[in-house]
LOKE-532774 format. One line per 2 residues: their letters; for each residue x negated, z negated, y of C-alpha. Coordinates in Angstrom, 1 decimal. Each point is the difference from the previous one (the first is absolute). Example, Ala and Ser with C-alpha at 12.3 -4.5 7.8 and 13.67 -1.06 7.14 Angstrom:
REM LOKE-532774
as = -12.3/-7.8/-4.5  -1.4/0.7/3.4
REM end
This chain:
REM LOKE-532774
ms = 35.4/-5.0/-19.0  0.4/2.1/3.0
st = -2.3/2.1/1.6  -1.3/-0.3/3.3
ps = -1.2/2.9/2.8  -3.6/0.4/-0.5
sp = -1.5/-1.4/2.7  -2.7/1.7/2.4
pa = -3.6/-0.2/-1.5  -2.6/-3.1/0.8
vi = -2.1/0.8/2.8  -3.6/-2.3/-0.1
da = -0.9/-0.5/3.8  -3.9/0.1/0.0
la = -2.6/-0.3/2.1  -3.4/1.1/-0.6
wv = -4.1/0.4/1.3  -1.1/3.1/-0.1
hv = -4.0/0.4/0.4  -2.2/3.0/-0.6
re = -3.5/0.1/-0.7  -2.1/3.0/-0.5
gr = 3.0/2.1/-0.6  1.2/-2.2/-2.7
ll = 3.1/-2.4/0.3  -0.3/-3.7/-1.0
cv = 2.5/-0.8/-2.6  0.7/-3.4/-2.1
rt = 1.8/-0.4/-3.4  1.0/-3.6/-1.1
eg = -0.5/-1.2/-4.1  2.7/1.7/-2.2
vd = 0.6/3.0/2.1  -1.5/3.6/-0.8
lf = 0.2/1.6/3.3  -1.8/-0.9/3.5
yl = 2.0/-1.1/3.4  -1.2/-0.5/3.2
pg = -0.6/-3.7/1.5  3.1/-1.0/0.9
gk = 3.4/-1.1/-0.8  3.6/-1.7/1.1
re = 0.5/-1.7/3.2  0.6/-3.6/0.2
pg = 3.1/-1.3/2.2  -0.7/0.1/3.6
es = -3.0/1.8/-0.6  -0.9/2.9/2.3
de = -1.7/3.5/-1.7  -3.2/-1.0/1.2
aa = -0.1/-3.5/-0.9  1.1/1.4/-3.3
va = -2.4/2.6/-0.5  -2.7/-2.7/1.3
re = 0.4/-2.6/-2.4  0.8/2.4/-3.3
ar = -3.8/1.3/0.9  -1.4/-3.3/0.1
ee = 1.6/-1.6/-2.9  -0.8/3.6/-2.1
vs = -3.2/1.6/1.2  -1.7/-3.1/2.1
vv = 0.2/1.4/3.3  0.9/-0.8/3.4
lr = 1.9/2.9/1.6  -0.6/-0.3/4.0
pg = 2.8/-0.7/2.2  0.5/3.0/2.4
tf = -1.1/2.8/-2.3  3.2/0.6/-2.4
rr = 1.3/3.7/0.3  3.3/0.9/-2.3
ia = -1.4/3.3/-1.2  2.7/0.8/-2.6
vi = 3.2/-1.3/-1.5  0.1/1.5/-3.5
ee = 3.4/-0.4/-2.2  -0.3/0.7/-3.6
aa = 1.1/-0.8/-3.7  -1.6/-3.8/-0.5
ha = -2.4/-0.5/-2.9  0.8/-2.4/-3.0
qa = 3.4/-0.8/1.7  3.8/0.3/-1.4
pg = 0.7/4.1/0.1  1.4/1.1/3.2
tr = -2.2/-2.4/2.1  -1.5/1.3/2.8
vr = -3.1/-1.6/2.5  0.2/0.5/3.5
ls = -3.8/-0.6/0.9  -0.7/-0.4/3.7
ch = -4.1/1.0/-0.1  -2.3/-1.6/2.6
ta = -3.5/0.3/1.3  -2.4/-2.5/1.2
eh = -3.0/-1.0/0.8  -1.7/-2.9/-2.2
dg = -2.5/-2.9/-0.2  -1.4/-1.2/-3.4
ei = -1.1/1.6/-3.0  2.6/2.1/-2.5
rv = 0.3/-1.8/-3.6  2.8/-0.9/-2.1
dn = 1.7/-3.2/0.4  3.3/-2.1/-1.4
ei = 1.6/2.3/-1.9  -1.7/3.0/-0.1
ad = -1.9/1.0/-3.0  -1.7/3.6/1.3
la = -0.7/1.9/3.1  -1.0/3.4/0.3
wi = -0.8/2.7/2.4  2.4/2.8/-0.8
gf = -0.6/3.7/1.3  2.6/3.0/-0.5
ae = -0.9/0.8/-3.5  0.5/-3.5/-1.3
re = 3.5/-0.5/1.8  1.5/0.4/-3.4
rc = -1.5/-3.9/-0.7  2.5/-1.1/3.3
ap = 3.5/-0.9/-0.4  2.5/2.7/1.8
av = 0.1/-1.2/3.4  -3.8/-0.2/0.1
rr = -0.2/3.6/-1.4  1.9/1.1/2.6
li = -2.2/-2.0/2.9  -2.8/1.6/-1.7
el = 1.3/3.4/0.1  0.8/-0.4/4.0
lh = -3.1/-1.7/0.6  -1.9/3.2/-1.6
ae = 2.1/2.4/1.7  -1.5/-1.3/3.3
gt = -3.7/-0.4/-1.0  -0.1/-3.7/-0.4
vr = -0.1/-0.1/-3.8  -2.0/2.6/-2.3
REM end
């Protein structure tokens, strides 16, 4: 058996909705996963960032994001949690105003409002975002 040259690490391209209330970041956890993530996921073929973030927010936390209020606030590249060693995630983080009551939906088992002191409960990319938001005074 011949060895093949190692390929570059995989990068997961993901998008997320960032929503802060009273200095705490909305985070979600799926069944069987130990850490919290942001509401979001992967883009479907042909889907814009705004459409993907809106779809994921609706599917995961039951809210409708308002068109025209989207703003990308960060792109974070970090080690991907619960993936093959070396896998990274490129997380495009967006804010947007919403309509509806935030509640768990579909595959989401739990939601939490995470502050700076609780950031270890989150996946690495979310921890990095919390640190950025804390440095600017948005998350306490």
